[in-house]
C-alpha positions in Angstrom: -10.3 -52.8 -61.1 -9.5 -54.4 -57.8 -6.3 -52.2 -57.6 -8.4 -49.0 -57.7 -11.0 -50.0 -55.1 -8.6 -49.6 -52.1 -7.2 -46.1 -53.0 -10.7 -44.9 -53.8 -12.0 -46.2 -50.4 -9.2 -44.5 -48.6 -9.8 -41.3 -50.5 -13.6 -41.4 -49.7 -12.9 -42.1 -46.0 -10.4 -39.2 -45.8 -12.9 -36.9 -47.6 -15.7 -37.8 -45.2 -13.4 -37.1 -42.2 -12.4 -33.7 -43.7 -16.0 -32.8 -44.4 -17.1 -33.8 -40.8 -14.3 -31.7 -39.3 -15.3 -28.7 -41.3 -19.0 -28.8 -40.4 -18.7 -29.7 -36.7 -19.9 -27.2 -34.0 -16.9 -24.8 -33.4 -15.5 -24.9 -29.8 -14.5 -21.7 -28.0 -10.8 -21.1 -28.1 -11.0 -19.0 -24.9 -9.9 -15.9 -26.7 -11.9 -12.7 -26.0 -12.2 -10.2 -28.8 -11.9 -6.6 -27.5 -13.4 -3.5 -29.3 -11.0 -1.5 -31.3 -9.2 1.4 -29.5 -9.9 4.7 -31.0 -7.7 7.9 -30.9 -8.8 10.6 -28.5 -10.7 13.4 -30.1 -8.6 16.3 -31.4 -9.0 19.8 -30.0 -10.8 22.2 -32.2 -8.5 24.8 -33.9 -8.5 28.1 -32.1 -6.2 30.9 -31.0 -2.8 29.9 -29.7 -2.4 30.2 -25.9 -0.7 33.4 -24.8 2.5 33.1 -22.8 2.6 35.0 -19.5 4.5 34.6 -16.3 2.3 33.0 -13.8 2.5 32.7 -10.0 0.7 30.9 -7.2 0.8 32.0 -3.6 2.1 29.5 -1.0 2.7 30.0 2.8 6.4 30.5 2.1 6.1 32.7 -1.0 4.8 32.6 -4.5 5.6 30.0 -7.1 6.5 31.3 -10.6 6.8 29.3 -13.8 9.5 29.8 -16.5 9.2 27.9 -19.8 12.1 26.8 -21.9 10.6 26.9 -25.4 12.1 26.3 -28.8 14.1 29.5 -29.5 13.6 31.2 -26.1 13.3 31.2 -22.4 10.1 32.9 -21.2 10.0 35.2 -19.5 13.4 36.6 -20.2 13.3 38.7 -17.1 11.3 37.9 -13.9 10.9 40.0 -10.8 10.1 38.0 -7.7 10.1 38.3 -3.9 12.4 36.8 -1.4 11.3 33.3 -0.5 9.6 32.8 -3.9 10.2 29.6 -5.9 10.7 29.5 -9.7 9.7 26.3 -11.5 11.6 25.8 -14.8 9.7 23.6 -17.3 11.2 22.3 -20.6 8.5 22.8 -23.2 11.0 22.2 -26.1 9.9 18.9 -27.6 13.2 18.8 -29.7 15.4 17.8 -26.8 16.9 18.0 -23.3 18.0 21.4 -22.1 20.5 22.4 -19.4 20.2 25.6 -17.5 23.4 27.0 -16.1 23.3 29.7 -13.4 26.1 32.3 -13.3 26.1 32.3 -9.5 27.3 28.7 -9.3 23.9 27.1 -8.5 23.9 23.5 -9.7 22.9 23.0 -13.4 19.4 21.9 -14.2 19.1 19.3 -16.9 15.5 18.9 -18.1 14.0 16.5 -20.5 10.8 17.5 -22.5 8.0 18.5 -20.0 10.2 17.9 -17.0 10.5 20.4 -14.2 13.0 21.7 -11.7 12.7 24.4 -9.1 14.8 26.9 -7.2 13.8 29.0 -4.2 15.4 32.4 -3.9 16.2 33.4 -0.3 18.7 36.2 -1.0 18.0 39.4 -2.8 19.9 39.9 -6.1 20.0 39.5 -9.8 20.4 35.9 -10.9 21.4 35.3 -14.5 21.2 32.0 -16.3 21.4 30.5 -19.8 20.6 27.4 -21.9 24.0 25.7 -22.3 23.1 24.3 -25.7 21.5 27.3 -27.4 22.9 30.2 -25.3 19.5 31.8 -24.6 19.9 34.1 -21.6 17.5 35.2 -18.9 17.4 36.7 -15.5 15.6 36.6 -12.2 15.5 39.7 -9.9 14.8 38.7 -6.3 13.7 41.7 -4.1 
């Protein structure tokens, strides 16, 4: 019986310490719990936006927007004034697009939603195309 008293005493002491540790007042770890982040609300379904050439007047001329979309460049033909600027925007989420101008103007390589612009100071017909897909378009500066 004497041989069992010591292990039982040790077991009881260990159990008491374990029980005290589990019931003690918890201390703050210093961590702050933040509220969950929720997704932004989705837009209600409605009619698709219409595509149209847009311009904005500036002291040096108008600014026109051209979109590179999946399957097309819009508008395909654009009539502008001398001194007007055309902003090219890649709206093709499937990849980078490179516009090549037939008059030797430097190529424009655009990632999704990136922009580049060109101001037309000489009258003429300027043709360009998407180097990957071959979509062609023109700008007539008058």
